[in-house]
N, CA, C and O atoms as CSV, one atom per row, in Angstrom:
chain,resi,resn,atom,element,x,y,z
A,1,UNK,N,N,-8.823,21.651,8.486
A,1,UNK,CA,C,-7.985,20.536,8.137
A,1,UNK,C,C,-8.875,19.349,7.770
A,1,UNK,O,O,-10.040,19.271,8.159
A,2,UNK,N,N,-8.293,18.445,7.019
A,2,UNK,CA,C,-9.002,17.258,6.558
A,2,UNK,C,C,-8.190,16.027,6.911
A,2,UNK,O,O,-6.960,16.068,6.945
A,3,UNK,N,N,-8.894,14.919,7.174
A,3,UNK,CA,C,-8.243,13.626,7.377
A,3,UNK,C,C,-8.854,12.655,6.379
A,3,UNK,O,O,-10.072,12.489,6.322
A,4,UNK,N,N,-7.998,12.018,5.595
A,4,UNK,CA,C,-8.431,10.974,4.683
A,4,UNK,C,C,-7.999,9.631,5.236
A,4,UNK,O,O,-6.878,9.492,5.725
A,5,UNK,N,N,-8.878,8.635,5.164
A,5,UNK,CA,C,-8.596,7.301,5.706
A,5,UNK,C,C,-8.616,6.286,4.566
A,5,UNK,O,O,-9.528,6.281,3.740
A,6,UNK,N,N,-7.602,5.432,4.535
A,6,UNK,CA,C,-7.548,4.302,3.609
A,6,UNK,C,C,-7.439,3.054,4.467
A,6,UNK,O,O,-6.369,2.739,4.989
A,7,UNK,N,N,-8.549,2.349,4.609
A,7,UNK,CA,C,-8.564,1.154,5.452
A,7,UNK,C,C,-8.448,-0.099,4.619
A,7,UNK,O,O,-9.160,-0.265,3.629
A,8,UNK,N,N,-7.557,-0.975,5.014
A,8,UNK,CA,C,-7.353,-2.207,4.269
A,8,UNK,C,C,-7.182,-3.414,5.165
A,8,UNK,O,O,-7.328,-3.337,6.385
A,9,UNK,N,N,-6.870,-4.529,4.533
A,9,UNK,CA,C,-6.732,-5.794,5.234
A,9,UNK,C,C,-5.423,-5.964,5.971
A,9,UNK,O,O,-5.315,-6.829,6.841
A,10,UNK,N,N,-4.417,-5.154,5.643
A,10,UNK,CA,C,-3.127,-5.269,6.335
A,10,UNK,C,C,-2.772,-4.036,7.147
A,10,UNK,O,O,-2.003,-4.126,8.104
A,11,UNK,N,N,-3.336,-2.859,6.769
A,11,UNK,CA,C,-3.052,-1.641,7.523
A,11,UNK,C,C,-4.113,-0.589,7.236
A,11,UNK,O,O,-4.868,-0.682,6.268
A,12,UNK,N,N,-4.144,0.399,8.093
A,12,UNK,CA,C,-4.995,1.569,7.918
A,12,UNK,C,C,-4.073,2.766,7.813
A,12,UNK,O,O,-3.178,2.939,8.640
A,13,UNK,N,N,-4.285,3.585,6.808
A,13,UNK,CA,C,-3.470,4.777,6.610
A,13,UNK,C,C,-4.350,6.006,6.713
A,13,UNK,O,O,-5.489,6.007,6.246
A,14,UNK,N,N,-3.821,7.046,7.322
A,14,UNK,CA,C,-4.527,8.325,7.401
A,14,UNK,C,C,-3.594,9.426,6.932
A,14,UNK,O,O,-2.389,9.392,7.182
A,15,UNK,N,N,-4.168,10.396,6.252
A,15,UNK,CA,C,-3.411,11.552,5.789
A,15,UNK,C,C,-4.086,12.801,6.330
A,15,UNK,O,O,-5.302,12.955,6.214
A,16,UNK,N,N,-3.303,13.688,6.918
A,16,UNK,CA,C,-3.793,14.963,7.420
A,16,UNK,C,C,-3.425,16.033,6.403
A,16,UNK,O,O,-2.258,16.177,6.038
A,17,UNK,N,N,-4.435,16.790,5.941
A,17,UNK,CA,C,-4.239,17.826,4.931
A,17,UNK,C,C,-4.720,19.161,5.478
A,17,UNK,O,O,-5.636,19.215,6.298
A,18,UNK,N,N,-4.089,20.244,5.012
A,18,UNK,CA,C,-4.559,21.572,5.411
A,18,UNK,C,C,-5.675,22.015,4.464
A,18,UNK,O,O,-6.088,21.259,3.585
A,19,UNK,N,N,-6.160,23.247,4.649
A,19,UNK,CA,C,-7.283,23.748,3.852
A,19,UNK,C,C,-6.951,23.897,2.373
A,19,UNK,O,O,-7.854,24.026,1.546
A,20,UNK,N,N,-5.659,23.879,2.030
A,20,UNK,CA,C,-5.232,23.958,0.628
A,20,UNK,C,C,-4.851,22.579,0.087
A,20,UNK,O,O,-4.286,22.463,-1.001
A,21,UNK,N,N,-5.163,21.553,0.846
A,21,UNK,CA,C,-4.885,20.149,0.515
A,21,UNK,C,C,-3.398,19.828,0.473
A,21,UNK,O,O,-2.976,18.912,-0.233
A,22,UNK,N,N,-2.607,20.577,1.224
A,22,UNK,CA,C,-1.192,20.256,1.387
A,22,UNK,C,C,-1.064,19.188,2.471
A,22,UNK,O,O,-1.704,19.275,3.519
A,23,UNK,N,N,-0.240,18.192,2.213
A,23,UNK,CA,C,-0.038,17.109,3.167
A,23,UNK,C,C,0.738,17.614,4.378
A,23,UNK,O,O,1.807,18.208,4.239
A,24,UNK,N,N,0.192,17.372,5.558
A,24,UNK,CA,C,0.843,17.766,6.793
A,24,UNK,C,C,1.455,16.571,7.500
A,24,UNK,O,O,2.557,16.658,8.041
A,25,UNK,N,N,0.729,15.441,7.495
A,25,UNK,CA,C,1.189,14.286,8.262
A,25,UNK,C,C,0.493,13.025,7.762
A,25,UNK,O,O,-0.637,13.083,7.278
A,26,UNK,N,N,1.172,11.890,7.879
A,26,UNK,CA,C,0.552,10.590,7.613
A,26,UNK,C,C,0.735,9.698,8.838
A,26,UNK,O,O,1.699,9.837,9.591
A,27,UNK,N,N,-0.197,8.794,9.016
A,27,UNK,CA,C,-0.176,7.845,10.126
A,27,UNK,C,C,-0.558,6.468,9.620
A,27,UNK,O,O,-1.248,6.339,8.608
A,28,UNK,N,N,-0.111,5.444,10.320
A,28,UNK,CA,C,-0.509,4.075,10.017
A,28,UNK,C,C,-0.849,3.342,11.299
A,28,UNK,O,O,-0.277,3.599,12.357
A,29,UNK,N,N,-1.798,2.419,11.178
A,29,UNK,CA,C,-2.160,1.534,12.280
A,29,UNK,C,C,-2.477,0.170,11.670
A,29,UNK,O,O,-2.297,-0.041,10.470
A,30,UNK,N,N,-2.940,-0.733,12.491
A,30,UNK,CA,C,-3.260,-2.082,12.027
A,30,UNK,C,C,-4.416,-2.104,11.038
A,30,UNK,O,O,-4.934,-1.054,10.656
A,31,UNK,N,N,-4.820,-3.295,10.625
A,31,UNK,CA,C,-5.859,-3.434,9.606
A,31,UNK,C,C,-7.222,-2.924,10.072
A,31,UNK,O,O,-7.517,-2.893,11.267
A,32,UNK,N,N,-8.053,-2.522,9.088
A,32,UNK,CA,C,-9.405,-2.082,9.429
A,32,UNK,C,C,-10.471,-2.692,8.519
A,32,UNK,O,O,-11.633,-2.288,8.559
A,33,UNK,N,N,-10.079,-3.648,7.716
A,33,UNK,CA,C,-11.067,-4.346,6.895
A,33,UNK,C,C,-11.816,-5.343,7.778
A,33,UNK,O,O,-11.201,-6.168,8.454
A,34,UNK,N,N,-13.156,-5.262,7.767
A,34,UNK,CA,C,-13.924,-6.197,8.593
A,34,UNK,C,C,-13.906,-7.612,8.021
A,34,UNK,O,O,-14.489,-8.528,8.600
A,35,UNK,N,N,-13.251,-7.782,6.910
A,35,UNK,CA,C,-13.042,-9.133,6.370
A,35,UNK,C,C,-11.859,-9.822,7.047
A,35,UNK,O,O,-11.738,-11.047,7.007
A,36,UNK,N,N,-10.991,-9.029,7.667
A,36,UNK,CA,C,-9.799,-9.612,8.304
A,36,UNK,C,C,-9.763,-9.435,9.811
A,36,UNK,O,O,-9.090,-10.199,10.503
A,37,UNK,N,N,-10.479,-8.432,10.340
A,37,UNK,CA,C,-10.511,-8.200,11.789
A,37,UNK,C,C,-11.945,-7.900,12.226
A,37,UNK,O,O,-12.814,-7.626,11.398
A,38,UNK,N,N,-12.175,-7.955,13.511
A,38,UNK,CA,C,-13.508,-7.656,14.036
A,38,UNK,C,C,-13.835,-6.170,13.846
A,38,UNK,O,O,-12.949,-5.354,13.594
A,39,UNK,N,N,-15.095,-5.845,13.969
A,39,UNK,CA,C,-15.511,-4.447,13.862
A,39,UNK,C,C,-14.840,-3.616,14.955
A,39,UNK,O,O,-14.412,-2.488,14.711
A,40,UNK,N,N,-14.753,-4.176,16.150
A,40,UNK,CA,C,-14.114,-3.462,17.259
A,40,UNK,C,C,-12.656,-3.145,16.951
A,40,UNK,O,O,-12.194,-2.031,17.198
A,41,UNK,N,N,-11.930,-4.127,16.409
A,41,UNK,CA,C,-10.514,-3.924,16.052
A,41,UNK,C,C,-10.398,-2.910,14.914
A,41,UNK,O,O,-9.509,-2.059,14.920
A,42,UNK,N,N,-11.293,-3.007,13.950
A,42,UNK,CA,C,-11.305,-2.069,12.836
A,42,UNK,C,C,-11.482,-0.638,13.337
A,42,UNK,O,O,-10.721,0.254,12.963
A,43,UNK,N,N,-12.488,-0.423,14.184
A,43,UNK,CA,C,-12.740,0.915,14.722
A,43,UNK,C,C,-11.575,1.411,15.566
A,43,UNK,O,O,-11.223,2.590,15.511
A,44,UNK,N,N,-10.981,0.524,16.338
A,44,UNK,CA,C,-9.827,0.899,17.168
A,44,UNK,C,C,-8.694,1.420,16.299
A,44,UNK,O,O,-8.096,2.446,16.620
A,45,UNK,N,N,-8.390,0.737,15.210
A,45,UNK,CA,C,-7.292,1.146,14.333
A,45,UNK,C,C,-7.608,2.450,13.592
A,45,UNK,O,O,-6.722,3.282,13.396
A,46,UNK,N,N,-8.857,2.626,13.186
A,46,UNK,CA,C,-9.247,3.878,12.539
A,46,UNK,C,C,-9.126,5.031,13.537
A,46,UNK,O,O,-8.583,6.087,13.210
A,47,UNK,N,N,-9.631,4.825,14.746
A,47,UNK,CA,C,-9.552,5.874,15.766
A,47,UNK,C,C,-8.108,6.194,16.151
A,47,UNK,O,O,-7.784,7.347,16.434
A,48,UNK,N,N,-7.251,5.192,16.162
A,48,UNK,CA,C,-5.834,5.423,16.458
A,48,UNK,C,C,-5.238,6.393,15.443
A,48,UNK,O,O,-4.558,7.348,15.818
A,49,UNK,N,N,-5.490,6.153,14.175
A,49,UNK,CA,C,-4.974,7.044,13.132
A,49,UNK,C,C,-5.545,8.452,13.275
A,49,UNK,O,O,-4.810,9.434,13.172
A,50,UNK,N,N,-6.841,8.553,13.511
A,50,UNK,CA,C,-7.470,9.865,13.650
A,50,UNK,C,C,-6.909,10.607,14.857
A,50,UNK,O,O,-6.590,11.792,14.764
A,51,UNK,N,N,-6.788,9.916,15.988
A,51,UNK,CA,C,-6.262,10.555,17.203
A,51,UNK,C,C,-4.841,11.066,17.000
A,51,UNK,O,O,-4.503,12.168,17.432
A,52,UNK,N,N,-4.015,10.266,16.345
A,52,UNK,CA,C,-2.630,10.687,16.103
A,52,UNK,C,C,-2.564,11.891,15.168
A,52,UNK,O,O,-1.759,12.799,15.369
A,53,UNK,N,N,-3.418,11.890,14.142
A,53,UNK,CA,C,-3.467,13.050,13.241
A,53,UNK,C,C,-3.980,14.289,13.968
A,53,UNK,O,O,-3.489,15.395,13.739
A,54,UNK,N,N,-4.957,14.106,14.834
A,54,UNK,CA,C,-5.499,15.238,15.597
A,54,UNK,C,C,-4.408,15.848,16.483
A,54,UNK,O,O,-4.339,17.069,16.624
A,55,UNK,N,N,-3.570,15.021,17.071
A,55,UNK,CA,C,-2.459,15.540,17.882
A,55,UNK,C,C,-1.505,16.360,17.028
A,55,UNK,O,O,-1.032,17.411,17.460
A,56,UNK,N,N,-1.222,15.891,15.832
A,56,UNK,CA,C,-0.349,16.644,14.919
A,56,UNK,C,C,-0.996,17.961,14.514
A,56,UNK,O,O,-0.316,18.981,14.394
A,57,UNK,N,N,-2.320,17.940,14.303
A,57,UNK,CA,C,-3.027,19.141,13.890
A,57,UNK,C,C,-2.946,20.220,14.973
A,57,UNK,O,O,-2.876,21.408,14.659
A,58,UNK,N,N,-2.956,19.818,16.225
A,58,UNK,CA,C,-2.853,20.778,17.325
A,58,UNK,C,C,-1.505,21.511,17.302
A,58,UNK,O,O,-1.405,22.665,17.720
A,59,UNK,N,N,-0.478,20.822,16.808
A,59,UNK,CA,C,0.873,21.390,16.788
A,59,UNK,C,C,1.156,22.177,15.504
A,59,UNK,O,O,2.113,22.948,15.433
A,60,UNK,N,N,0.306,21.969,14.491
A,60,UNK,CA,C,0.549,22.627,13.190
A,60,UNK,C,C,0.061,24.058,13.164
A,60,UNK,O,O,0.194,24.738,12.146
């Protein structure tokens, strides 16, 4: 499985894809641009999306 991350100034989006690049799940969290939030906040939001996608992957 693959996770793609799109981090921006207003939100962070993650997409979970299978080995054939079929979309399985999407997640959103707060911003992850270091221009708008601290590095710690950015990493927290990225990890939130990844963790949520990983939980979905376990069920898929």
